[in-house]
Phi, psi and omega in degrees: 000136175286130182236129180223135176262128185245130175222116188240128179274143179290156175264152177281136179285140177240112183291142176239152176292144180275118173205165189294337182273342184282148172306141185303323182296336186268353180276164180281143182292147172247359183279141180230149175272176181296334180270008175090355177282160183268141184255124171226181189221143180235121182277139177231140176272137173251312184208135176198184185299323180289313182291323183268349179059040173200166187285107178248033177288165179067040183289136187230265189277162173208156176211157184231143173190161175276095187282333184247006173071025181265004179092358179240136180289143177250163182240126169258125181233154181237147188219121181293328184054044184210119180254356187236358185052053183263007174080007180287133184281071179235160179159170183216143167246123187238152172238128170256111184275123186282168179210184177292341181255114183290356173256014179230113182228144171260127189254130175225160178256124178273323180201151177213163172077216190296327181287343177242036189299112182054050181306127192243323185210161184212149175221155182230134173193162174277096187277334183253005173074023180263006178088001180244132182293133177253176188226139169233141185234139172264122179258122188289345178247012190207286201192184164261146177225133182251135179241129182257123179299125182287350180083293180275128177050054183294342179288330186244344180273140177296135177273122174298150186212160174214145170251101183301126182304331183292345180261359185267161178056037179248348183101234198247112173272128187253331178219160175207144181217146164267144175196146175260100187275340182245008174069025180266006179085002178240140185271154167252173177240136177232138184206142171264148179236117184267007171088303181231156181297323181226071186289151173286144183296336181268019177305120188280329190279128173289146182236168195278140157251114194239144171256129180251124176273128184263143174287173179303322173254101184298343177289346175280074188302328180293346182262359173293137178237150186254137171236115180282119181272325180198162174228125180222167177278124183050070177297136188235350180199157177200071193265124177288128177199142177279085187284330183261003173069025183260007174096354175240165185272127171263188181224126173262125184244157179225142178238113177290321183292331181256351180061050181208161171235161180207173174226147181255109181285127178284113181264359184094154177063030182058035172252140184224144176242127183275134177235132176290144170254104184260109181284130177253120181095010178291137175304141185298331183265011179265117179267106185266108181246346180076026182300311175227130184220161169220168195221135177187160172274094186277338184250006173071023181265006178085003180246149182277120179267170179238133168248123187227145167290154178209131179289143351250123172091007183259149165237117189246140172255119175255112183276126184294134178278170178291329180235146183299334184278351184271156177290158179262115179298129189245132181234142177275114176274329182203155179209123190231045181298144001273006184282144191250104182295131180234353181219152177208142173220127178272131180195156177276088186286318186264003174071026181260007174096354176240171186269128172260178183234124179254132189219158175224154184240172194241115177285148185245003180274197178303148182265341185248008177198156182292327179082114182295332182269002176282124186243176179297342182267004179266160173294119185240172179278107190239142172239132184207163171218157186237122184274126178295127181285353179087246183301134178057047185297339180285338185243359178250146180292142173271120186290130182270132178235099179286145184248309183209149176215107184248158175299325181235141177155139170224123184246091192280332187203145178230146170235136182263125177212150170271079188295322183266007174052048179248009174097356175235165186272135171252174182226132171260143179200168173257154177233127177236188177059022183212046176307130013264014187261003180294161175148206183250129184228165164224146181251115180278125172282127182244133179242130183225156179291324180251154179301137180239170175303134186304321191213126175253115183286160180281337183246151172289320179246129182201181174304144187296130173283143186236156172290170169290155176294154181293000000 
């Protein structure tokens, strides 16, 4: 394993005057916490092409767990290493080993090349019951691959792995999850397969959302068996969540080709019943595919709601109905045209006791250069969050607090952690669509008595920061 020790010093914030022409990152923050202090953000690098000395472009999924039992969470991240979707079997699975200092990580490579071909998503769980977290990765050009934690010296010992034959020659895996669906204490794997890395929206053939049953020894890849739970056009998600509150895990699925989401009710014994999720009040131009979602009871009625990204530029709250057959009342939490929100994480950002929404958007210009013709009116790489208004949150606007807007950037996934142990939540995420700046980052939440610059970048030179659209 390649090992690198990273120690990054913070940059000093330089306040800029707030005006409509200035890049959003350079303006003074208007966000406040519950204690009246002002909220701004400081970007930190964890892993990228420069730090890792290899091509980590196209960074996508990440997951966290204490892999080596030292009391600090580690990060497993996946990187397509592909800016053109040319079908080359390249990619990387990386581990950033945590420490007491959130700016100090030890970096190792878990897999590279064909076995991690366009690595897209990752999940962590103890799959073999030995008390050590294991890893499964979805490769967008290939298969699923399982890595077994060796337990002893996992930072330096090779992790045994298997590519289950039942997952090969299927095309493109876009998401992957571990989950215990029957409550026996052993996890299964669930994944959607969209067929091709970049499928056409009019693809006629429905493709599998599959549950994989693991043998007692998950390294026995030939013994993995597949159970097809549903077939949809361009499946884009299959997320385990107890949606009906009965104590077992259901599955929320998304179809990009059909522009819809649904849920599979766990009936026990690995039997599932599919229920349509019919949004009531959704904007006509919002394409709801379920690419990235989060879940919580936002209105206090005891039912689990869904917050989902929706093309183009929407963040939607779907309030769960009393009965599965009823429509889901839909509220717009955020709208960021022309930028296209692709990620969301619910967390109490401002410390007032309710859940806010942290989101990232997807730039659509060149991935390896800023592009002279890319303008403020194009879809850009944006980071923003929406503050929950509290009382009557379904009918009151969620205040938008933009953090950064760059010509290049795709922020596919966020995890909320208090990394610096200062009492407020920070966010870890991956950044893509911005070679050579792609990789794994964390955003430190900073609280100050006076308004500060909204966003301090980790680099002196980076993709150009842009104003908000007029």
